[in-house]
N, CA, C and O of each residue as an XYZ file, in Angstrom:
436
protein
N       0.845     -1.175      0.000
C       0.000      0.000      0.000
C       0.892      1.240      0.000
O       1.820      1.344      0.802
N       0.614      2.152     -0.878
C       1.398      3.372     -0.996
C       0.791      4.451     -0.117
O      -0.419      4.680     -0.135
N       1.651      5.112      0.655
C       1.149      6.212      1.477
C       1.497      7.525      0.789
O       2.564      7.667      0.192
N       0.598      8.460      0.883
C       0.850      9.786      0.330
C       0.907     10.765      1.479
O       0.106     10.698      2.411
N       1.840     11.656      1.409
C       2.015     12.650      2.453
C       1.046     13.787      2.193
O       1.007     14.336      1.092
N       0.278     14.135      3.183
C      -0.663     15.241      3.049
C      -0.016     16.510      3.573
O       0.622     16.510      4.626
N      -0.188     17.588      2.827
C       0.361     18.860      3.266
C      -0.473     19.405      4.410
O      -1.695     19.260      4.428
N       0.193     20.028      5.355
C      -0.482     20.668      6.474
C      -0.129     22.143      6.473
O       0.723     22.586      5.703
N      -0.778     22.892      7.327
C      -0.494     24.320      7.433
C       0.900     24.557      7.986
O       1.397     25.682      7.932
N       1.542     23.523      8.517
C       2.872     23.671      9.079
C       3.969     23.318      8.082
O       5.148     23.368      8.432
N       3.612     22.963      6.849
C       4.624     22.644      5.842
C       5.446     23.887      5.541
O       4.915     24.987      5.393
N       6.745     23.685      5.456
C       7.647     24.800      5.210
C       8.527     24.512      4.006
O       8.695     23.364      3.594
N       9.087     25.585      3.451
C      10.069     25.485      2.379
C      11.314     26.223      2.837
O      11.250     27.094      3.704
N      12.443     25.871      2.249
C      13.707     26.518      2.579
C      14.247     27.238      1.361
O      14.316     26.678      0.266
N      14.629     28.489      1.569
C      15.274     29.290      0.546
C      16.733     29.429      0.947
O      17.032     29.816      2.076
N      17.650     29.115      0.027
C      19.082     29.259      0.270
C      19.569     30.424     -0.581
O      19.599     30.342     -1.809
N      19.953     31.515      0.091
C      20.123     32.796     -0.582
C      21.566     33.283     -0.545
O      22.252     33.190      0.473
N      22.007     33.808     -1.695
C      23.320     34.429     -1.811
C      24.450     33.415     -1.856
O      24.242     32.204     -1.793
N      25.643     33.956     -1.966
C      26.831     33.105     -2.017
C      27.029     32.348     -0.711
O      27.598     31.256     -0.696
N      26.556     32.933      0.382
C      26.705     32.300      1.699
C      25.651     31.222      1.941
O      25.718     30.493      2.930
N      24.683     31.123      1.041
C      23.575     30.161      1.160
C      22.851     30.311      2.503
O      22.586     29.329      3.196
N      22.544     31.544      2.844
C      21.787     31.826      4.059
C      20.415     31.182      3.917
O      19.744     31.359      2.900
N      19.999     30.441      4.929
C      18.742     29.706      4.858
C      17.601     30.510      5.478
O      17.726     31.062      6.571
N      16.496     30.558      4.757
C      15.250     31.134      5.247
C      14.195     30.038      5.167
O      14.024     29.417      4.119
N      13.503     29.803      6.245
C      12.442     28.810      6.283
C      11.119     29.557      6.344
O      10.900     30.386      7.227
N      10.240     29.253      5.396
C       8.985     29.980      5.243
C       7.849     28.975      5.103
O       8.011     27.923      4.483
N       6.696     29.306      5.684
C       5.531     28.430      5.533
C       5.106     28.389      4.064
O       4.966     29.424      3.411
N       4.907     27.189      3.573
C       4.595     26.986      2.158
C       3.275     27.637      1.763
O       3.163     28.198      0.673
N       2.274     27.565      2.641
C       0.988     28.163      2.277
C       1.074     29.685      2.202
O       0.272     30.312      1.510
N       2.028     30.284      2.901
C       2.201     31.727      2.852
C       2.969     32.152      1.602
O       2.527     33.048      0.882
N       4.101     31.527      1.339
C       4.907     31.893      0.168
C       4.186     31.483     -1.124
O       4.442     32.044     -2.189
N       3.289     30.508     -1.020
C       2.506     30.077     -2.176
C       1.511     31.114     -2.653
O       0.935     30.971     -3.731
N       1.298     32.167     -1.856
C       0.427     33.263     -2.280
C       1.120     34.200     -3.265
O       0.473     35.035     -3.898
N       2.430     34.059     -3.390
C       3.198     34.862     -4.342
C       3.342     34.027     -5.617
O       4.005     32.990     -5.599
N       2.729     34.464     -6.723
C       2.699     33.636     -7.932
C       4.057     33.098     -8.380
O       4.148     31.946     -8.804
N       5.104     33.903     -8.294
C       6.441     33.457     -8.734
C       6.888     32.241     -7.940
O       7.419     31.288     -8.511
N       6.680     32.265     -6.630
C       7.067     31.135     -5.792
C       6.075     29.978     -5.927
O       6.459     28.812     -5.838
N       4.815     30.303     -6.140
C       3.805     29.259     -6.317
C       4.150     28.378     -7.514
O       4.036     27.154     -7.446
N       4.570     29.005     -8.602
C       4.951     28.230     -9.785
C       6.141     27.330     -9.492
O       6.207     26.198     -9.969
N       7.077     27.839     -8.707
C       8.284     27.062     -8.403
C       7.978     25.890     -7.479
O       8.439     24.774     -7.715
N       7.202     26.140     -6.429
C       6.974     25.103     -5.433
C       5.786     24.200     -5.738
O       5.732     23.073     -5.246
N       4.844     24.663     -6.530
C       3.672     23.855     -6.824
C       3.591     23.435     -8.281
O       2.759     22.606     -8.651
N       4.462     24.010     -9.111
C       4.463     23.670    -10.531
C       5.378     22.494    -10.812
O       5.658     21.694     -9.919
N       5.836     22.386    -12.020
C       6.654     21.257    -12.435
C       8.148     21.470    -12.292
O       8.921     20.869    -13.038
N       8.577     22.298    -11.365
C       9.995     22.586    -11.223
C      10.635     21.733    -10.131
O       9.933     21.119     -9.328
N      11.944     21.697    -10.102
C      12.672     20.905     -9.119
C      12.443     21.389     -7.688
O      12.709     20.650     -6.740
N      11.953     22.619     -7.519
C      11.742     23.169     -6.200
C      10.613     22.459     -5.453
O      10.366     22.750     -4.282
N       9.939     21.545     -6.113
C       8.879     20.816     -5.434
C       9.419     20.014     -4.255
O       8.643     19.532     -3.430
N      10.735     19.864     -4.165
C      11.304     19.156     -3.022
C      11.426     20.073     -1.811
O      12.074     19.710     -0.829
N      10.821     21.245     -1.861
C      10.730     22.189     -0.750
C      11.992     23.005     -0.495
O      12.147     23.576      0.585
N      12.886     23.069     -1.461
C      14.051     23.936     -1.336
C      14.231     24.734     -2.618
O      13.853     24.288     -3.702
N      14.810     25.912     -2.479
C      15.096     26.736     -3.643
C      16.434     27.426     -3.416
O      16.662     28.034     -2.370
N      17.301     27.327     -4.392
C      18.574     28.045     -4.363
C      18.384     29.385     -5.062
O      17.866     29.457     -6.176
N      18.813     30.439     -4.385
C      18.695     31.791     -4.920
C      20.054     32.482     -4.792
O      20.178     33.462     -4.058
N      21.078     31.981     -5.499
C      22.435     32.502     -5.315
C      22.622     33.946     -5.753
O      23.538     34.621     -5.283
N      21.769     34.427     -6.644
C      21.933     35.783     -7.168
C      21.273     36.843     -6.290
O      21.438     38.038     -6.533
N      20.534     36.418     -5.278
C      19.811     37.368     -4.440
C      20.564     37.651     -3.146
O      21.446     36.893     -2.741
N      20.200     38.747     -2.513
C      20.842     39.194     -1.284
C      20.080     38.672     -0.067
O      18.858     38.804     -0.008
N      20.776     38.085      0.899
C      20.099     37.655      2.129
C      19.384     38.807      2.835
O      18.319     38.609      3.421
N      19.960     40.002      2.781
C      19.331     41.165      3.413
C      17.971     41.465      2.764
O      16.996     41.763      3.454
N      17.924     41.382      1.450
C      16.681     41.660      0.725
C      15.657     40.559      0.971
O      14.480     40.848      1.185
N      16.085     39.319      0.943
C      15.144     38.225      1.178
C      14.628     38.270      2.620
O      13.482     37.899      2.874
N      15.449     38.714      3.553
C      14.985     38.884      4.931
C      13.856     39.915      4.982
O      12.874     39.728      5.700
N      13.997     41.009      4.218
C      12.930     42.009      4.140
C      11.668     41.401      3.540
O      10.563     41.672      4.009
N      11.828     40.582      2.505
C      10.700     39.933      1.849
C       9.977     38.979      2.803
O       8.749     38.991      2.882
N      10.728     38.167      3.515
C      10.126     37.213      4.452
C       9.386     37.965      5.552
O       8.289     37.574      5.950
N       9.984     39.037      6.035
C       9.317     39.857      7.044
C       8.007     40.409      6.493
O       6.989     40.413      7.185
N       8.035     40.871      5.249
C       6.820     41.397      4.606
C       5.762     40.305      4.470
O       4.576     40.560      4.681
N       6.185     39.094      4.121
C       5.223     37.997      3.990
C       4.442     37.781      5.281
O       3.224     37.601      5.259
N       5.140     37.802      6.383
C       4.505     37.516      7.663
C       3.765     38.714      8.258
O       2.764     38.533      8.952
N       4.236     39.924      8.001
C       3.611     41.116      8.567
C       2.555     41.745      7.663
O       1.621     42.389      8.140
N       2.715     41.548      6.339
C       1.810     42.179      5.400
C       2.165     43.626      5.104
O       1.427     44.320      4.404
N       3.286     44.079      5.630
C       3.770     45.436      5.366
C       5.284     45.430      5.507
O       5.855     44.551      6.153
N       5.924     46.415      4.900
C       7.383     46.454      4.998
C       7.782     47.068      6.333
O       7.002     47.766      6.981
N       9.015     46.788      6.720
C       9.534     47.319      7.977
C       9.553     48.837      7.936
O       9.589     49.442      6.864
N       9.530     49.432      9.090
C       9.642     50.886      9.153
C      10.948     51.340      8.534
O      11.976     50.673      8.656
N      10.897     52.460      7.882
C      12.066     52.988      7.191
C      13.247     53.173      8.142
O      14.391     52.942      7.750
N      12.994     53.580      9.372
C      14.092     53.840     10.307
C      14.763     52.564     10.812
O      15.788     52.648     11.487
N      14.220     51.395     10.507
C      14.847     50.141     10.928
C      15.719     49.546      9.824
O      16.419     48.560     10.055
N      15.685     50.131      8.634
C      16.481     49.617      7.525
C      17.901     50.167      7.600
O      18.114     51.302      8.026
N      18.870     49.354      7.182
C      20.264     49.806      7.234
C      20.527     51.051      6.387
O      21.280     51.934      6.800
N      19.910     51.127      5.207
C      20.092     52.298      4.352
C      19.073     52.270      3.226
O      18.409     51.260      2.996
N      18.957     53.393      2.527
C      17.968     53.507      1.449
C      18.259     52.544      0.302
O      17.340     52.135     -0.408
N      19.524     52.176      0.112
C      19.862     51.225     -0.944
C      19.152     49.895     -0.728
O      18.855     49.181     -1.685
N      18.882     49.566      0.527
C      18.152     48.330      0.824
C      16.765     48.361      0.195
O      16.293     47.352     -0.330
N      16.116     49.518      0.249
C      14.787     49.638     -0.361
C      14.862     49.531     -1.877
O      13.988     48.927     -2.499
N      15.890     50.108     -2.473
C      16.034     50.004     -3.930
C      16.249     48.551     -4.345
O      15.646     48.083     -5.311
N      17.102     47.843     -3.620
C      17.345     46.430     -3.916
C      16.081     45.614     -3.675
O      15.789     44.674     -4.414
N      15.343     45.976     -2.651
C      14.085     45.294     -2.337
C      13.076     45.497     -3.467
O      12.359     44.568     -3.837
N      13.022     46.711     -4.012
C      12.117     46.994     -5.131
C      12.476     46.147     -6.350
O      11.593     45.603     -7.014
N      13.760     46.037     -6.641
C      14.205     45.223     -7.778
C      13.807     43.759     -7.563
O      13.375     43.091     -8.503
N      13.951     43.262     -6.336
C      13.545     41.895     -6.025
C      12.035     41.729     -6.199
O      11.584     40.738     -6.774
N      11.253     42.694     -5.706
C       9.797     42.634     -5.840
C       9.384     42.613     -7.311
O       8.436     41.924     -7.688
N      10.097     43.367     -8.130
C       9.833     43.360     -9.570
C      10.177     41.993    -10.158
O       9.442     41.474    -10.998
N      11.269     41.421     -9.728
C      11.691     40.094    -10.214
C      10.612     39.045     -9.951
O      10.325     38.209    -10.807
N      10.020     39.098     -8.762
C       9.015     38.087     -8.413
C       7.598     38.527     -8.796
O       6.623     37.834     -8.502
N       7.496     39.687     -9.456
C       6.226     40.217     -9.974
C       5.170     40.393     -8.877
O       4.020     39.979     -9.021
N       5.602     41.022     -7.774
C       4.700     41.269     -6.649
C       4.379     42.756     -6.598
O       5.028     43.530     -5.895
N       3.346     43.137     -7.374
C       2.994     44.545     -7.544
C       2.612     45.259     -6.264
O       2.989     46.415     -6.071
N       1.872     44.598     -5.382
C       1.477     45.223     -4.122
C       2.681     45.582     -3.271
O       2.713     46.640     -2.641
N       3.667     44.703     -3.254
C       4.894     44.972     -2.515
C       5.655     46.125     -3.152
O       6.188     46.987     -2.453
N       5.705     46.139     -4.472
C       6.390     47.231     -5.177
C       5.764     48.576     -4.801
O       6.477     49.554     -4.578
N       4.428     48.622     -4.731
C       3.735     49.863     -4.356
C       4.117     50.290     -2.944
O       4.361     51.471     -2.700
N       4.171     49.338     -2.011
C       4.521     49.664     -0.629
C       5.956     50.206     -0.537
O       6.228     51.128      0.231
N       6.857     49.630     -1.317
C       8.245     50.075     -1.292
C       8.354     51.506     -1.841
O       9.068     52.338     -1.282
N       7.646     51.779     -2.929
C       7.655     53.139     -3.489
C       7.112     54.124     -2.462
O       7.651     55.221     -2.311
N       6.064     53.751     -1.766
C       5.516     54.642     -0.725
C       6.562     54.899      0.367
O       6.662     56.015      0.876
N       7.335     53.880      0.727
C       8.362     54.038      1.768
C       9.514     54.917      1.296
O      10.091     55.677      2.074
N       9.842     54.802      0.003
C      10.932     55.612     -0.550
C      10.505     57.058     -0.601
O      11.276     57.914     -1.036
């Protein structure tokens, strides 16, 4: 008899970011709301094994993204290391085609 694993709300995925391969663990049902990641984790890509390598991205930027996923808003401007972080964050948001996030970043800038 073959058993199939059922996904739960506690299922997570791991993102390995930058040259240092900094690991970010994110709930799959949350990151799955972002179409770019949904295609990777739920589509026909190798990321279906619950991991994604993102060597070209910055851990600092992905940390901002993960924070946004869980909070629904970007961090306060005074908590960011510098304005360049917001510019890099905007470029990342454009890469993943997350228009609502792009709007929030422009408002913060």
